[in-house]
Legacy VTK file of the C-alpha trace (Angstrom):
# vtk DataFile Version 3.0
C-alpha trace
ASCII
DATASET POLYDATA
POINTS 84 float
-26.312 -11.825 -17.843
-24.104 -13.946 -20.076
-24.396 -17.743 -19.972
-21.273 -19.896 -19.745
-20.626 -23.613 -19.398
-19.496 -25.705 -16.468
-17.113 -28.499 -17.509
-17.175 -32.048 -16.168
-14.163 -31.033 -14.044
-16.132 -28.153 -12.450
-14.346 -25.444 -14.430
-16.062 -22.418 -15.925
-14.950 -20.074 -18.663
-15.128 -16.400 -17.754
-16.604 -14.665 -20.808
-14.166 -12.518 -22.805
-15.862 -9.189 -22.068
-15.513 -9.799 -18.305
-11.873 -10.898 -18.645
-11.128 -7.711 -20.574
-12.977 -5.502 -18.096
-11.194 -7.137 -15.139
-7.855 -7.184 -17.012
-7.571 -10.941 -16.514
-4.973 -12.726 -18.598
-3.790 -16.321 -18.699
-2.310 -17.594 -15.438
-3.757 -14.669 -13.450
-4.959 -15.756 -10.007
-8.474 -15.010 -8.779
-10.367 -15.602 -5.552
-13.818 -17.150 -5.498
-16.235 -16.385 -2.676
-19.816 -17.418 -2.077
-21.969 -14.735 -0.467
-24.783 -15.439 1.995
-27.407 -15.151 -0.748
-25.620 -17.823 -2.813
-24.028 -15.371 -5.253
-20.536 -16.371 -6.318
-18.014 -13.523 -6.528
-14.789 -13.746 -8.524
-12.059 -11.173 -7.826
-8.566 -10.825 -9.281
-5.804 -11.355 -6.714
-3.856 -8.151 -6.348
-0.089 -8.364 -6.483
2.617 -5.932 -5.442
3.807 -6.215 -9.046
0.614 -4.445 -10.152
1.947 -1.306 -8.483
5.097 -1.189 -10.617
5.487 2.242 -12.179
2.766 3.917 -10.108
5.147 5.761 -7.786
6.965 8.773 -9.161
10.191 9.933 -7.571
10.918 13.610 -6.966
14.556 12.960 -7.776
16.319 10.363 -9.815
17.886 7.420 -8.076
21.630 7.579 -7.625
23.950 4.642 -8.122
24.568 2.866 -4.788
28.216 3.967 -4.583
27.336 7.633 -5.142
24.493 7.456 -2.614
26.853 5.902 -0.052
29.575 8.516 -0.723
27.109 11.408 -0.322
25.779 9.923 2.914
29.330 9.550 4.275
30.164 13.156 3.310
26.997 14.455 5.004
27.818 12.434 8.137
31.399 13.764 8.163
30.115 17.344 7.879
27.666 16.726 10.707
30.366 15.278 12.959
32.766 18.117 12.051
30.108 20.690 12.938
29.516 19.152 16.373
33.153 19.672 17.434
32.834 23.471 17.581
LINES 1 85
84 0 1 2 3 4 5 6 7 8 9 10 11 12 13 14 15 16 17 18 19 20 21 22 23 24 25 26 27 28 29 30 31 32 33 34 35 36 37 38 39 40 41 42 43 44 45 46 47 48 49 50 51 52 53 54 55 56 57 58 59 60 61 62 63 64 65 66 67 68 69 70 71 72 73 74 75 76 77 78 79 80 81 82 83
């Protein structure tokens, strides 16, 4: 247990070792919840931005024009094949 201070404005400082462990940096949002036993729980708010770079693609992304052209060509082939 690490002691910390409560300011006159009701603010607390989260000790450095906890901020590092929780990967909390300045301006990061957290939620505060009081459990039934009176324990106060602080959790970092998860953001979709935290997921950036976690998804790997099996193929590289194509420029929009090339993607559109390939889709049109595939559609034309499909329509041409249905005529027979």
